[in-house]
SEGUPA-388436 format. One line per field, with one value per residue: x, y, z of N, C-alpha, C in turn. Coordinates in steps of 0.2 Angstrom, whole numbers, plus 5000, padded with zeros to 4 digits. Layout:
BEGIN
n_xx <- (X	...)
n_yy <- (Y	...)
n_zz <- (Z	...)
ca_xx <- (X	...)
ca_yy <- (Y	...)
ca_zz <- (Z	...)
c_xx <- (X	...)
c_yy <- (Y	...)
c_zz <- (Z	...)
// end
This chain:
BEGIN
n_xx <- (5645	5639	5649	5660	5670	5664	5670	5684	5686	5686	5697	5708	5705	5700	5709	5711	5713	5706	5692	5692	5694	5682	5673	5676	5673	5659	5656	5660	5651	5638	5640	5642	5630	5621	5625	5622	5608	5604	5608	5600	5587	5587	5587	5596	5598	5586	5583	5594	5591	5578	5581	5589	5580	5571	5579	5582	5569	5554	5552	5566	5575	5580	5593	5602	5594	5583	5590	5594	5582	5578	5587	5585	5571	5566	5576	5583	5572	5563	5551	5542	5534	5517	5510	5511	5516	5522	5532	5540	5544	5552	5562	5568	5573	5582	5591	5596	5602	5612	5620	5623	5631	5641	5648	5651	5661	5671	5675	5680	5690	5697	5699	5704	5709	5710	5721	5720	5709	5692	5683	5671	5659	5658	5655	5643	5635	5635	5627	5615	5612	5609	5598	5589	5586	5580	5569	5562	5562	5555	5543	5538	5538	5528	5517	5515	5518	5508	5491	5484	5471	5464	5471	5470	5480	5491	5499	5512	5517	5529	5538	5549	5552	5553	5566	5576	5572	5570	5583	5590	5585	5588	5602	5606	5599	5605	5618	5618	5614	5624	5635	5629	5629	5643	5648	5643	5649	5645	5644	5640	5644	5652	5644	5633	5639	5644	5632	5628	5637	5633	5620	5622	5630	5620	5612	5619	5624	5613	5608	5604	5592	5584	5576	5586	5595	5587	5589	5599	5597	5585	5585	5590	5579	5569	5575	5575	5561	5557	5563	5557	5544	5546	5551	5540	5539	5535	5538	5534	5521	5503	5493	5482	5466	5448	5444	5449	5444	5449	5453	5441	5434	5441	5437	5426	5415	5400	5397	5410	5415	5412	5416	5425	5443	5449	5444	5442	5444	5436	5439	5446	5439	5435	5443	5449	5440	5432	5433)
n_yy <- (5165	5171	5180	5173	5165	5152	5144	5146	5138	5125	5123	5116	5102	5103	5109	5126	5129	5119	5123	5135	5131	5124	5135	5142	5132	5131	5144	5143	5133	5140	5150	5142	5135	5145	5150	5139	5138	5151	5149	5138	5142	5153	5166	5177	5179	5183	5195	5203	5203	5209	5222	5226	5226	5236	5247	5264	5266	5274	5286	5297	5292	5293	5284	5282	5286	5277	5265	5268	5268	5255	5248	5253	5252	5239	5230	5232	5236	5226	5229	5222	5214	5215	5211	5214	5206	5196	5203	5208	5196	5191	5201	5200	5187	5189	5199	5194	5182	5187	5194	5184	5175	5184	5187	5174	5171	5180	5176	5163	5166	5178	5177	5163	5155	5152	5160	5171	5180	5184	5200	5204	5209	5204	5190	5192	5198	5187	5178	5186	5188	5174	5172	5181	5175	5163	5168	5175	5165	5153	5159	5162	5148	5141	5150	5158	5153	5144	5143	5131	5127	5133	5129	5115	5106	5095	5100	5094	5093	5094	5102	5104	5117	5121	5118	5128	5136	5126	5120	5131	5135	5123	5123	5135	5133	5121	5126	5136	5129	5120	5129	5133	5121	5118	5129	5125	5114	5102	5084	5078	5087	5086	5078	5086	5097	5091	5088	5101	5105	5097	5101	5114	5112	5107	5118	5128	5120	5116	5126	5126	5119	5125	5141	5149	5155	5165	5177	5183	5187	5193	5207	5212	5210	5218	5230	5231	5231	5243	5252	5249	5253	5267	5273	5270	5259	5248	5234	5231	5226	5226	5239	5235	5238	5241	5249	5244	5233	5220	5217	5216	5206	5195	5188	5175	5176	5186	5196	5200	5207	5220	5224	5234	5236	5236	5227	5228	5225	5214	5200	5199	5200	5190	5175	5162	5149	5138	5125)
n_zz <- (5800	5789	5785	5781	5769	5760	5750	5751	5763	5759	5752	5756	5753	5740	5727	5723	5710	5703	5706	5700	5687	5685	5685	5674	5664	5666	5661	5647	5644	5644	5634	5623	5623	5621	5608	5600	5602	5597	5583	5580	5581	5573	5578	5578	5564	5560	5567	5562	5548	5548	5553	5543	5532	5536	5536	5532	5530	5536	5549	5555	5569	5587	5591	5602	5612	5612	5615	5628	5634	5632	5639	5653	5655	5649	5652	5665	5673	5670	5661	5653	5660	5665	5675	5692	5703	5696	5690	5701	5707	5697	5696	5709	5707	5696	5699	5711	5706	5698	5707	5716	5707	5703	5715	5719	5709	5713	5725	5722	5713	5717	5731	5735	5746	5764	5768	5760	5765	5761	5760	5772	5767	5754	5756	5763	5753	5744	5751	5752	5739	5735	5744	5739	5726	5730	5736	5726	5716	5722	5725	5713	5707	5716	5717	5706	5694	5688	5686	5694	5696	5685	5674	5674	5677	5685	5700	5701	5689	5677	5664	5649	5649	5662	5666	5668	5679	5689	5690	5694	5706	5713	5712	5719	5732	5736	5737	5747	5758	5759	5763	5775	5782	5782	5790	5802	5805	5801	5795	5782	5772	5761	5752	5750	5744	5732	5726	5724	5714	5704	5701	5698	5686	5678	5677	5670	5659	5653	5645	5631	5631	5640	5646	5648	5638	5632	5640	5634	5621	5622	5626	5614	5605	5611	5610	5595	5593	5599	5591	5578	5581	5584	5572	5564	5556	5562	5562	5549	5550	5548	5555	5568	5566	5567	5557	5546	5533	5531	5544	5550	5543	5546	5557	5563	5570	5570	5579	5583	5573	5572	5584	5597	5596	5608	5620	5634	5652	5656	5656	5667	5678	5687	5695	5684	5686	5682	5677)
ca_xx <- (5642	5637	5654	5666	5670	5664	5674	5691	5686	5687	5703	5713	5703	5699	5713	5708	5713	5700	5686	5692	5693	5675	5669	5678	5669	5652	5655	5660	5644	5633	5642	5641	5623	5618	5626	5618	5601	5603	5609	5595	5581	5588	5585	5601	5597	5579	5584	5598	5587	5573	5584	5592	5574	5568	5584	5581	5562	5551	5555	5572	5574	5586	5595	5604	5588	5580	5595	5594	5575	5578	5591	5582	5564	5565	5581	5584	5565	5558	5545	5538	5529	5512	5508	5516	5519	5527	5538	5544	5547	5557	5567	5571	5577	5587	5596	5599	5606	5618	5624	5626	5636	5647	5652	5654	5667	5675	5677	5684	5696	5701	5700	5703	5711	5710	5727	5718	5702	5687	5680	5665	5654	5657	5651	5636	5632	5634	5621	5609	5610	5606	5591	5584	5585	5576	5562	5559	5561	5550	5537	5536	5536	5523	5511	5514	5520	5503	5485	5482	5464	5462	5474	5468	5486	5494	5505	5518	5518	5535	5540	5556	5553	5554	5573	5580	5570	5571	5590	5593	5583	5592	5609	5606	5597	5611	5624	5617	5613	5631	5638	5627	5631	5650	5649	5641	5654	5641	5648	5639	5645	5654	5638	5629	5643	5644	5625	5628	5641	5629	5614	5625	5632	5614	5609	5623	5625	5606	5606	5600	5586	5580	5575	5592	5597	5583	5591	5604	5594	5578	5586	5590	5572	5566	5577	5572	5554	5556	5565	5552	5538	5548	5551	5534	5539	5531	5540	5531	5515	5498	5490	5476	5460	5442	5443	5452	5440	5453	5453	5434	5432	5445	5433	5421	5409	5398	5397	5416	5417	5411	5418	5431	5449	5450	5438	5442	5447	5431	5441	5450	5434	5436	5448	5446	5440	5426	5435)
ca_yy <- (5161	5176	5184	5169	5163	5145	5141	5146	5133	5119	5124	5110	5096	5104	5114	5132	5129	5115	5127	5140	5128	5123	5141	5143	5127	5134	5150	5140	5129	5145	5153	5137	5133	5151	5151	5134	5140	5156	5146	5133	5146	5158	5172	5183	5181	5186	5202	5207	5204	5214	5228	5228	5228	5243	5253	5269	5267	5277	5293	5296	5290	5294	5277	5282	5287	5271	5261	5269	5266	5248	5246	5255	5249	5232	5225	5234	5236	5221	5232	5218	5211	5219	5208	5217	5200	5192	5207	5208	5189	5191	5206	5197	5182	5191	5203	5189	5178	5191	5196	5177	5173	5188	5186	5167	5171	5184	5172	5158	5168	5183	5175	5156	5151	5156	5165	5177	5181	5189	5205	5201	5211	5199	5184	5194	5199	5181	5176	5190	5186	5168	5172	5184	5170	5158	5171	5176	5158	5149	5163	5160	5141	5139	5154	5162	5149	5142	5143	5124	5126	5135	5125	5108	5102	5093	5104	5091	5093	5097	5102	5106	5125	5122	5116	5133	5138	5121	5119	5137	5134	5117	5125	5140	5130	5117	5130	5140	5123	5118	5134	5133	5115	5119	5133	5122	5108	5095	5080	5076	5093	5084	5075	5092	5101	5087	5089	5108	5106	5094	5106	5120	5110	5106	5125	5131	5116	5115	5132	5125	5115	5129	5148	5153	5159	5171	5183	5187	5190	5197	5214	5214	5210	5224	5236	5231	5233	5250	5256	5249	5257	5274	5275	5269	5253	5243	5228	5230	5223	5231	5241	5232	5243	5239	5252	5240	5228	5214	5215	5214	5200	5189	5185	5171	5178	5192	5201	5203	5211	5227	5226	5238	5233	5236	5224	5230	5220	5210	5194	5198	5201	5184	5170	5157	5142	5135	5119)
ca_zz <- (5794	5784	5784	5779	5762	5760	5745	5754	5768	5756	5748	5758	5750	5733	5725	5720	5702	5701	5706	5695	5680	5685	5683	5666	5660	5666	5656	5641	5642	5643	5628	5618	5622	5618	5601	5597	5602	5592	5577	5579	5581	5568	5581	5576	5557	5560	5569	5557	5542	5549	5553	5536	5528	5538	5536	5527	5530	5542	5551	5559	5577	5591	5593	5608	5617	5612	5618	5635	5637	5632	5645	5659	5656	5647	5655	5672	5677	5667	5660	5649	5664	5667	5682	5697	5707	5692	5689	5708	5708	5691	5698	5714	5705	5691	5703	5716	5702	5696	5713	5718	5703	5703	5722	5719	5705	5717	5731	5719	5710	5721	5738	5735	5752	5770	5768	5757	5767	5757	5764	5775	5763	5748	5758	5764	5747	5741	5754	5750	5732	5735	5747	5734	5721	5733	5737	5719	5712	5725	5725	5706	5706	5720	5717	5700	5688	5684	5690	5693	5695	5679	5668	5675	5677	5692	5703	5700	5682	5675	5657	5648	5650	5669	5668	5671	5686	5694	5691	5697	5713	5716	5713	5725	5738	5739	5739	5753	5763	5760	5766	5782	5786	5783	5796	5809	5806	5799	5792	5775	5768	5754	5748	5748	5739	5726	5723	5722	5708	5698	5700	5694	5679	5674	5676	5665	5654	5650	5641	5625	5632	5644	5644	5650	5632	5630	5643	5630	5615	5623	5625	5607	5603	5614	5606	5589	5593	5600	5585	5573	5583	5584	5565	5560	5552	5566	5560	5543	5551	5547	5561	5569	5568	5565	5551	5540	5531	5532	5551	5552	5540	5549	5563	5560	5574	5567	5584	5584	5567	5574	5591	5597	5597	5615	5623	5641	5656	5658	5657	5673	5684	5692	5693	5679	5690	5680	5673)
c_xx <- (5641	5643	5661	5665	5670	5668	5682	5691	5688	5693	5708	5711	5702	5703	5709	5707	5708	5694	5686	5691	5685	5671	5670	5673	5662	5651	5655	5653	5639	5634	5640	5633	5619	5619	5622	5611	5600	5603	5603	5588	5581	5587	5590	5599	5591	5580	5588	5594	5581	5575	5587	5586	5571	5573	5582	5573	5560	5555	5562	5571	5581	5588	5598	5599	5585	5584	5594	5587	5575	5581	5588	5575	5563	5570	5581	5577	5561	5551	5540	5532	5523	5509	5513	5519	5524	5533	5543	5547	5553	5563	5571	5576	5583	5592	5600	5604	5613	5623	5627	5632	5642	5651	5655	5661	5673	5679	5682	5690	5701	5703	5700	5705	5710	5715	5725	5710	5698	5684	5673	5659	5653	5653	5644	5632	5630	5627	5615	5607	5606	5599	5586	5582	5579	5569	5559	5557	5555	5543	5534	5534	5529	5516	5510	5514	5513	5497	5482	5475	5461	5464	5472	5474	5488	5499	5511	5520	5524	5537	5547	5557	5555	5562	5577	5578	5571	5579	5593	5591	5587	5599	5610	5604	5603	5617	5624	5617	5620	5635	5636	5629	5639	5651	5647	5645	5650	5645	5646	5640	5647	5649	5634	5633	5643	5637	5624	5631	5637	5623	5617	5627	5625	5611	5613	5624	5618	5603	5602	5593	5581	5579	5581	5594	5593	5585	5596	5602	5587	5579	5586	5583	5568	5568	5575	5565	5553	5558	5560	5546	5540	5548	5545	5534	5535	5532	5536	5524	5509	5495	5483	5471	5454	5440	5445	5447	5443	5453	5446	5432	5436	5442	5427	5414	5407	5398	5404	5419	5416	5412	5424	5437	5450	5444	5437	5445	5442	5434	5445	5445	5434	5441	5445	5446	5434	5427	5432)
c_yy <- (5165	5180	5180	5166	5155	5141	5141	5140	5126	5118	5118	5104	5097	5110	5120	5132	5124	5119	5132	5137	5126	5129	5142	5138	5129	5140	5147	5136	5134	5148	5148	5135	5139	5152	5145	5136	5146	5153	5142	5137	5151	5165	5178	5184	5184	5194	5206	5208	5209	5221	5231	5230	5235	5249	5258	5270	5270	5283	5292	5295	5291	5287	5277	5282	5280	5265	5262	5267	5259	5245	5247	5251	5242	5228	5226	5233	5230	5223	5228	5215	5216	5217	5210	5211	5197	5197	5207	5201	5189	5195	5203	5191	5184	5195	5198	5185	5181	5192	5189	5175	5177	5187	5179	5167	5175	5180	5166	5160	5173	5181	5167	5152	5156	5161	5171	5178	5186	5194	5202	5203	5207	5193	5186	5195	5192	5178	5180	5189	5179	5168	5176	5179	5165	5162	5172	5169	5154	5152	5161	5153	5139	5143	5158	5158	5147	5142	5136	5123	5128	5130	5117	5103	5100	5098	5101	5090	5097	5097	5104	5113	5126	5120	5122	5135	5133	5120	5125	5136	5128	5120	5130	5137	5126	5121	5133	5134	5121	5122	5134	5127	5116	5123	5130	5115	5101	5091	5079	5082	5091	5081	5081	5096	5097	5088	5096	5109	5103	5098	5112	5118	5109	5113	5128	5127	5114	5121	5131	5122	5120	5136	5152	5158	5165	5177	5187	5190	5194	5204	5217	5215	5216	5230	5237	5233	5240	5254	5255	5253	5265	5276	5274	5263	5248	5236	5226	5226	5228	5233	5238	5237	5240	5243	5249	5234	5221	5212	5213	5208	5194	5185	5181	5173	5185	5197	5204	5207	5218	5229	5230	5234	5231	5233	5225	5224	5215	5203	5193	5200	5196	5179	5165	5150	5139	5129	5113)
c_zz <- (5788	5782	5781	5772	5762	5755	5747	5759	5765	5751	5749	5754	5742	5731	5722	5713	5700	5701	5701	5688	5679	5682	5676	5662	5660	5661	5649	5639	5641	5636	5622	5617	5619	5611	5597	5597	5597	5585	5575	5577	5575	5571	5578	5569	5556	5561	5564	5550	5543	5550	5547	5531	5530	5538	5530	5526	5536	5543	5555	5566	5580	5594	5600	5614	5618	5616	5626	5638	5637	5638	5652	5660	5655	5651	5663	5676	5674	5665	5656	5653	5666	5674	5687	5701	5703	5691	5695	5708	5703	5693	5704	5712	5700	5695	5708	5712	5700	5702	5716	5714	5703	5710	5722	5715	5709	5722	5728	5716	5714	5728	5739	5741	5758	5771	5765	5758	5763	5762	5766	5770	5757	5750	5760	5758	5743	5744	5753	5743	5732	5738	5742	5728	5724	5734	5731	5716	5715	5725	5718	5705	5710	5719	5711	5694	5684	5689	5689	5692	5688	5673	5669	5675	5684	5694	5702	5693	5680	5667	5656	5650	5657	5671	5671	5678	5691	5695	5695	5705	5716	5717	5719	5731	5741	5741	5745	5759	5764	5764	5774	5785	5787	5789	5802	5810	5805	5795	5785	5771	5761	5749	5745	5743	5732	5722	5720	5715	5702	5696	5696	5687	5675	5672	5670	5658	5650	5646	5635	5626	5637	5642	5646	5644	5631	5634	5639	5624	5616	5623	5618	5604	5605	5611	5599	5588	5594	5594	5579	5575	5583	5577	5561	5556	5555	5564	5553	5544	5550	5554	5562	5571	5564	5558	5545	5539	5532	5539	5553	5550	5543	5554	5560	5564	5572	5573	5585	5578	5568	5581	5591	5598	5604	5619	5631	5645	5659	5660	5664	5679	5689	5690	5689	5683	5688	5676	5676)
// end
């Protein structure tokens, strides 16, 4: 089961060219959705305008070094997550998703029929990537996504921002279920495979309405933030300090006007369950 290519097994009923076209359509949907999202939100215009305004200002910086730090810390290690559980769940989902998608493309394009068997390692990595997605995704959805007791929301509440994680979990879950059923010779594999294609189409076609697009311009935002911090421009924002009268006076509560900027971790001393 873990060493066979599930996509080659259906080549008799679904021509490999159809599956390959499907993959191309999914790639086009992601590219189109991302471009529309960037144009709608003006993300690219904001970053380019900010870089242009800060050009020539501040101290000289090592762009190459900052790019490496951004790639290693912010992208590969998801350094923006302070919560350890959240970071581990994110890394499991991210690397699992990449591994699952790359091996899917390999099996569909390079080894589309039983006459061209895929190496066992490719199929094993496909399963491993899918299981990593399920581990990180379901952990996030059921245990990290929201503190229901604190938020006062129903655990069944679903909002538009949940489209990505739900369609991702549906796609990978149905894909692995289909492959498992196919290896056992179960009869309703066609139905499960159809649902798998629909869930995958929602995942890649719903880029504009989900958080999918942020994975493309988030590294750019992290890089720009590091550059601004390194050259001292700090995105042209004032440094928040109690020495600045404007920072003190912006608080309506008298006790906060002279309070330290770092209030400590008192808010984390106990779980917020007083609603």
